[in-house]
C-alpha positions in Angstrom: 108.6 115.0 93.1 112.1 115.8 94.1 111.6 119.1 95.8 112.3 117.3 99.1 114.9 119.6 100.8 113.1 122.8 100.0 109.6 121.6 100.9 110.8 119.8 104.1 112.9 122.7 105.3 110.0 125.1 104.8 107.6 122.8 106.7 110.0 122.2 109.6 110.8 125.9 109.8 107.1 126.7 109.9 106.6 124.2 112.8 109.5 125.7 114.7 108.5 129.3 114.0 105.0 128.7 115.2 106.4 127.3 118.5 108.7 130.3 118.8 105.8 132.7 118.1 103.7 131.1 120.7 106.4 131.6 123.3 106.9 135.2 122.1 103.3 136.0 122.4 102.7 134.6 125.9 101.2 137.0 128.4 103.9 138.6 130.5 102.3 137.4 133.8 102.4 133.8 132.7 105.5 131.6 132.2 106.1 130.8 128.5 105.8 127.2 127.4 109.1 125.8 126.2 109.4 125.4 122.4 110.7 122.3 120.7 114.4 121.6 121.5 116.2 121.0 118.2 119.1 119.5 120.0 117.1 116.5 121.3 117.6 113.3 119.4 114.1 112.1 118.4 112.9 108.7 119.6 112.0 105.9 117.2 108.3 105.9 116.3 106.0 103.1 115.2 102.7 104.2 113.6 99.8 101.8 113.2 97.3 102.3 110.4 94.8 100.6 108.2 94.9 100.2 104.4 92.9 103.3 103.8 93.4 106.7 102.0 93.7 108.5 105.3 97.4 107.5 105.6 98.6 108.4 102.1 100.8 111.3 103.3 102.6 109.0 105.7 103.3 106.5 102.9 104.5 109.4 100.6 106.7 110.7 103.4 108.3 107.3 103.7 108.7 106.8 99.9 110.0 110.3 99.2 112.5 110.4 102.1 110.7 113.2 104.1 111.1 111.3 107.4 114.8 111.1 107.0 115.1 114.8 105.9 113.1 115.8 109.0 115.7 114.1 111.2 113.7 111.1 112.1 116.1 108.2 112.4 113.5 105.4 112.8 110.0 105.5 111.5 108.0 102.3 111.0 104.5 102.3 109.5 102.6 99.1 110.3 99.4 98.3 108.4 96.9 96.3 110.3 94.0 94.2 109.0 91.4 95.6 111.4 90.9 98.6 113.6 90.7 96.3 116.7 94.1 94.9 116.0 95.6 98.3 115.6 94.1 99.5 118.8 95.2 96.5 120.7 98.8 97.1 119.5 98.5 100.7 120.6 97.3 99.8 124.1 100.1 97.1 124.5 102.7 99.7 123.5 103.7 97.9 120.3 102.9 101.1 118.3 103.3 104.6 119.6 100.7 106.3 117.4 97.8 105.2 115.2 95.5 106.5 112.5 92.0 106.5 114.0 89.0 108.7 114.8 87.8 110.8 117.7 85.5 108.1 119.0 88.4 105.6 119.4 90.6 108.3 120.9 88.0 109.2 123.5 87.5 105.5 124.4 91.2 104.9 124.7 91.6 107.9 127.0 88.6 106.9 129.1 89.8 103.3 129.5 93.1 104.4 131.0 95.4 104.8 127.9 96.0 108.6 127.8 96.3 109.9 124.3 97.1 113.2 122.5 95.5 114.1 119.2 98.0 116.4 117.5 96.5 116.6 114.0 93.6 115.7 111.7 94.7 113.3 109.0 91.6 113.7 106.8 88.5 115.7 107.3 89.8 119.1 108.3 86.9 120.4 106.1 83.6 118.6 105.3 84.7 117.8 101.7 87.5 115.5 102.8 86.9 111.9 103.6 83.3 111.2 102.5 81.0 108.9 104.6 77.6 108.2 103.2 74.4 106.3 103.8 74.0 104.1 100.7 70.8 102.3 99.4 71.0 98.9 97.9 70.8 98.5 94.1 67.2 98.5 93.0 66.0 99.9 96.4 63.2 102.4 96.4 64.8 104.2 99.3 65.4 107.8 98.1 65.8 110.0 101.2 66.8 109.6 104.8 63.2 109.9 105.9 62.5 106.8 103.9 64.8 104.9 106.3 62.7 105.6 109.4 62.1 102.2 110.9 64.3 100.5 108.3 67.4 98.6 109.5 70.6 100.3 108.3 73.9 98.5 108.4 76.5 100.0 110.7 78.6 99.2 113.7 78.8 100.6 117.2 80.4 102.5 118.6 82.0 103.8 115.4 82.2 106.9 113.2 79.8 105.3 110.7 77.2 105.0 113.5 77.9 108.6 114.5 77.5 109.9 111.0 74.3 107.9 110.5 72.8 109.3 113.7 73.7 112.9 112.8 72.4 112.6 109.2 69.2 111.1 110.4 68.9 113.9 113.0 69.4 116.5 110.3 66.7 114.9 108.2 64.3 115.2 111.1 64.0 111.4 111.8 63.1 110.7 115.4 65.7 108.8 117.3 63.2 106.1 118.2 62.8 105.5 114.4 66.5 104.9 113.8 67.0 101.2 113.4 70.5 99.7 113.1 71.7 96.3 111.8 75.0 95.5 113.5 77.6 94.5 110.9 81.1 95.1 112.2 83.2 94.1 109.3 83.1 96.7 106.5 83.6 94.2 103.6 80.7 92.1 104.9 78.5 95.1 105.3 79.3 96.2 101.8 78.5 92.7 100.4 75.2 92.5 102.3 74.2 95.8 100.9 75.1 94.9 97.3 73.1 91.6 97.5 70.1 93.4 98.9 70.2 91.7 102.4 70.6 95.2 103.8 68.3 98.0 102.4 70.9 100.6 103.3 74.3 100.9 105.0 76.5 103.6 106.4 79.9 103.4 104.6 83.2 105.2 104.2 85.1 105.7 101.0 86.2 104.0 98.9 83.2 101.7 99.6 80.8 104.5 98.7 82.3 105.0 95.2 82.5 101.2 94.7 78.9 100.8 95.6 77.8 103.6 93.3 79.7 102.0 90.5 77.9 98.8 91.0 74.4 100.2 91.0 73.8 101.4 94.6 72.8 105.0 95.3 73.7 107.5 98.0 70.5 108.4 99.8 69.4 112.1 99.5 70.6 113.8 102.7 72.9 110.9 103.4 76.3 112.3 102.2 78.3 113.9 105.0 80.3 116.1 102.7 77.0 117.9 101.9 75.7 118.0 105.5 76.6 121.7 106.1 78.7 120.6 109.0 82.0 118.8 109.3 80.9 115.4 110.9 83.8 113.0 110.3 87.6 113.2 110.8 90.4 110.7 110.9 93.1 111.8 113.3 96.6 110.8 114.5 96.4 109.5 118.0 99.7 109.4 120.0 100.4 107.9 123.3 100.6 110.7 125.9 103.4 108.8 127.7 105.4 108.9 124.4 104.9 112.6 123.9 105.9 113.4 127.5 109.5 112.4 127.0 111.7 115.0 125.3 112.7 112.4 122.7 109.1 111.5 121.9 108.1 115.2 121.7 111.0 115.8 119.3 109.9 112.9 117.1 106.3 114.2 117.0 107.5 117.7 115.9 109.5 116.2 113.1 106.8 113.8 112.1 104.4 116.7 111.7 106.9 118.5 109.5 107.4 115.5 107.3 103.6 115.2 107.0 103.3 118.8 105.8 106.0 118.2 103.3 104.2 115.1 101.9 100.8 116.9 101.9 102.3 119.8 99.9 103.6 117.4 97.3 100.3 115.4 97.1 98.1 118.5 96.9 100.2 120.0 94.1 99.9 116.9 91.9 97.5 114.3 93.4 97.6 111.9 90.4 101.4 111.6 90.8 100.8 109.6 94.0 97.9 107.4 92.7 100.2 104.4 92.4 101.1 104.7 96.1 97.4 105.0 97.1 96.4 102.0 94.9 99.2 99.8 96.3 99.0 100.8 100.0 95.2 101.2 100.3 94.5 98.1 98.2 92.1 100.0 95.9 90.0 97.5 93.8 91.1 97.4 90.2 87.7 98.6 89.0 88.3 102.1 90.6 92.1 102.2 90.8 92.5 104.6 87.9 89.4 106.7 88.5 89.1 107.1 92.2 89.7 110.7 93.2 92.9 111.2 95.2 91.9 113.4 98.2 93.2 116.8 99.2 94.9 116.5 102.6 95.2 119.0 105.4 98.5 120.4 106.8 99.2 119.2 110.3 96.8 121.0 112.8 95.0 119.7 115.8 91.2 119.5 115.7 89.3 122.4 117.2 87.4 121.7 120.4 84.2 122.6 118.5 84.7 119.5 116.3 85.5 117.2 119.3 82.7 118.2 121.7 79.7 117.0 119.6 81.4 113.6 119.3 81.9 113.4 123.1 78.3 114.5 123.7 77.0 111.8 121.4 79.1 109.1 123.0 77.9 110.2 126.5 74.3 110.2 125.4 74.6 106.7 123.9 76.3 105.4 127.0 79.6 104.7 125.2 81.4 107.1 127.6 80.9 106.5 131.3 83.7 108.8 132.5 84.2 112.4 131.6 86.5 113.1 128.7 87.0 116.7 127.5 88.4 118.2 124.3 91.3 119.4 126.4 92.1 115.9 127.5 92.5 114.8 123.9 94.4 117.9 122.9 97.0 117.4 125.6 95.7 120.3 127.8 
């Protein structure tokens, strides 16, 4: 795990080379966008996150010194107890960036807090970051069609609700037959499922694995990694005001390079970083040594084709009352 200089230098060189290539390939009749200025001193950056697997590369970058090697003088990772607390801190300016999803990013932007989404943290392909609809232990629910008219635990407007709706749609369940039980706190939703108060619930990992271990079952057609379409992503959401300063832009460039260095290390030997995941993501002891450490993507912004279906769903549900486009979230 001590290949720091070589891995970090390669990652940073790649980021800078891509910027230079973009300038070199600009059409001759259009002004070239300026690349990152390596002479600018990067601003301090505070990143808000939750105790989930999505942020493992950030914790590894901190532990292995990749932030410092990238030239970031001050990086603080703050772990919040709830998504609402994290978002509140972001809106207030207490944190400059946060780990979240596209639904939150769109709502922040629409509510007057402009954001930029520079990369997917988990979910660049469908196999990463499983969400699933899980049936309670002993339930006779076998398929998504069995859940027509049956209350399913979820929360609105969240990625678990979006995944539930999309999986029900793929199973051919009419929208009028999708019934939801609002349970905002994930541990409470999990507990209600396991005790049978809920017949089924829409959950993220590691709750899915933990539920299976305790006798619950993933409903056939209810696993988003098998949906044939990439439905869920966690993303880094950065204050647009922060990125508009040269110092903020410089910090973001270096943060992405440090992320890539950490991802390269994790993907080469996932189990080597299991202790970090167990500690930082508070994995329950029962799954701490068996839970699969995810593969992580190198830093790349989500494609507009991933963003638009989420925005369309939010608009149809009435969660977005002002227009937000993929370009808005991508800094265009």
